[in-house]
Steps between C-alpha positions, in 0.01 A plus 500: 500500500541119504586513140769766544648296789503197276680686225738638753583161630545373153747769410706455820503117458675527151858619503467633149171688577643614830808646325273692260283617781803625691615696196149658463486594871859607544467862422881578447637816644836673479719389780806702596736296720793647681780247457873508509518867535287567193137466400369238266171544326278213407136398481356279774143413605341805667443330831867418524604861421252627758633262785856622417415859495306473837758315683640652812847360444505336842581153383157391437548483122804283503799612294399860521720713744426804695602715203243322283786331290438150382758230591770750535797294572401230255420751222820703559709188459306419190557848354872487577534160323337644170749589217413610136601147392326314765271202403235461762276198590213656712350190645166582661459837323152561618382827350853570378642751766848367490491436113400867451766631754770291303366637175533850624856454606614290201315677221535189284506544132363145423277250661649183673698698775215473749314183514193515740354171633136517628274209473186652665258591216380821654833623602638417162218707334596803725873437421432500132312820530794651687735360248323694221446820703823535683761274331447553125403121487882411559410255779505132412211363683483124585168376650627169647583404850886469578597166662751249533423328159296571195157345475150607390471865610840506688838580381847484653730789449771270362246374233408858414870593470577218268193542287473883472877552504460790758770496776415689811750710684250584769213286636237673720266244664181553702273194476358438853708206610523333160846625476581171654425334169609775265857504630537136449410550130778748432821305588632521140450882497675541844792281386545636153369858495554581860221767548427700807197387689280729700178337654253492772547199707171370656615265777161471676310426175759233415484335827137526580325515158728317262651264779852524354826588670634852404847413623539278198481801257737709711764217496432436131577854390809505719614180335504689174772720646271805581530741783180556690375796699173564667262794579198519746269616213119478550507337841729769638269772410210322667701442821648845506187713427607615139865514570726332232804271547762689305774237563584174307612218760708200491218294628123500461351767726165321566320170443211645318572701180815674395686620194792294368789646286723234331812617313731256333854470615758526225599166362879440422 
């Protein structure tokens, strides 16, 4: 028993070994997610699927409303922004839910239209699996963090745009507060390409975990001549027991977590 515990500690102490252990222990299952008035099928860890399927839809599982729909206002806005010729940067792709949704809508005939950024090794492994099973391997997957500059395992979206020659028309972002840095690394894209931006904006994480000022990012995007709108998103479903905020507001609706939609004004 001591030897087993010792081996277990050894596995969990090594990022590489821990990653392979998580893959072995994952037990992927089919996950059908109601999103944007449709259903997206993907693979996810069985425990995640069970938690979702057993949820009472009363706001305990954040982002899921009383109808069992995931991030309904956010996802609907995302869906409506997708066109056949859209080029999407999915920053914080996780298992690929939004990338798969975009693929289903766009039906791209070539790779390069959907770039999925996901640095977590386990999430990337699941994402690659879903790419093969549900997207005909058309997703371009980048396993690096997205930040304000390119260094080691981090890349800025501006650097990626210049190096890969892929110009996004839509940027979806969900990276748990690190949007503070990622937005600062896409000034060239926003000034030259003028993509629409849809992201989760984690005010509490920025202030209390990263110790940065979220107002800086809002003012920065506005300075690039963008119009900003806000939705109550996850925190609203928590506060209102599974009800969604179906409106997009002129000002941030809370000081915790909200969705931000940034659309460029036309330049004369």
